[in-house]
Phi, psi and omega in degrees: 000127181285152181291129181293158172284125190251131172282164176291155177297146183257133176250111187252167172241128180231114182056232180261015172264112186250126177255122185235145178267018185297333182228074181288127185285157171271127183299137179256194184255022179287343182210142179270108185295343179293345179282341187305312181299317181295319178295317181300323181289333187257331194302320185290343183242342185283133186303323184297314180289323179297312182287323175301316179299321180293318177299311183296313183294325179297312181286328178296320177300320177298316179296315183301328180293344180279348187242149179292161178306143182099004179299160177241133178238116179257124172260117178271129182075045185289342175053234183288354180085015183294317175281323183303323180296325178288319177297319178297324181293319186269345182275068186287339183244015183213187181246133176250135181229140178247139177229139178209154179285335190250122179297328181300316178296319181294329177296319175291320180301323181296337176286346184250330190228160172255359181298153174301139180236136185229130172265115182192160171270141184293343176275000180208070183259162179270002188287137182252001180231162175271159181253145174288327180219143174230138176240141173225109189244103184057051179240316189302325183292347178274348192254139189295307186255081190294324179293320177297320178297314179297321178296322177293318178300322179302322180291342181273351182264144170290156175306131184083358179289159187244137170256133176236129182214157171232147178214158174288147187245157172069113178298334180294345179267003181302133186199189175307326182297319179291318181296318181288335178272001181062039174285146174265336185193164163244160190243144164267157183301311182298324179295315180294317178301317181297318182289323176296317178296318179300327180278359175100012180268154165263120184278122178267320187200132173219130177211149166288156168210181194061033179296323185298330183259000184304310182301318181294318179294318181300313179296316180299319180293320180295317179294321179295316180298324178292317179298323180292323178296330182268353186281146174280340180224071186297328181297313180292323178296321177300314181298319179296317178298318182295316178296324181296332179299332185268358179290140179262117174250099195313309183297307180296323180300318180291321178298315181294320178299312182297323180295311182290326180300335179294342181280339189298316178301325179292316179295323179297330177269011179059042172270137181275122174275142190285338179200170180169169181277350180222163173239146171234140183221148171232128180220156184237150171280126181249000000 
């Protein structure tokens, strides 16, 4: 797939939420921007992104129902806009806004959404109001001081406001995929709960998900790590493995989607799944 022609990122004003380019951040090394085109080409069809979006949108709709019309939902680290488009779809009575450190991601996001997009660091944002909801979807693991980040996110929420986030799970799954994605860590459930509490949140719900694919991923990571130890060129092999993760194999892709989709009704009823390759959490500012 050829790289689309990209418009510049748009900085909009919505009501009393003002997005300003007065303090454009310098891109850091928390994320490799070269991944944006490959992700944009794969996200709409790859089972992992499809099922993650379904899980997020299902629980986000439940949260949105708790707030009166006119609520604001900020997605931090919206990147290519893959999740943001789903939030925009289900937020029928409110406003969704995306913020990201990288302009390259926002250019792709503009191809997907009409929501306001802001390039900024969360420690220096232009927002003058608090948000009813904030989302961080596979973002926290990229950031060095995760408790400090969570504490800052808490200040962006109105009292009673909700944080919804996803992160990769289980340290035993650490592999080339994490290194190439510039992850700093993977999380255990108790570890994530502790950090949310330490940052001042009341934890409402934490569960693993992607349970259905956990055995396959666990075996795959172990075999990959062994192959890398034996390789004469592990760096190039890692890059090849990472690119291979985004390939769409139609038959297997559909099977994996259907398997993970079976978990969504349990998560919607706030049932805790015992393991999985990812975690999802909802916490509130008290």
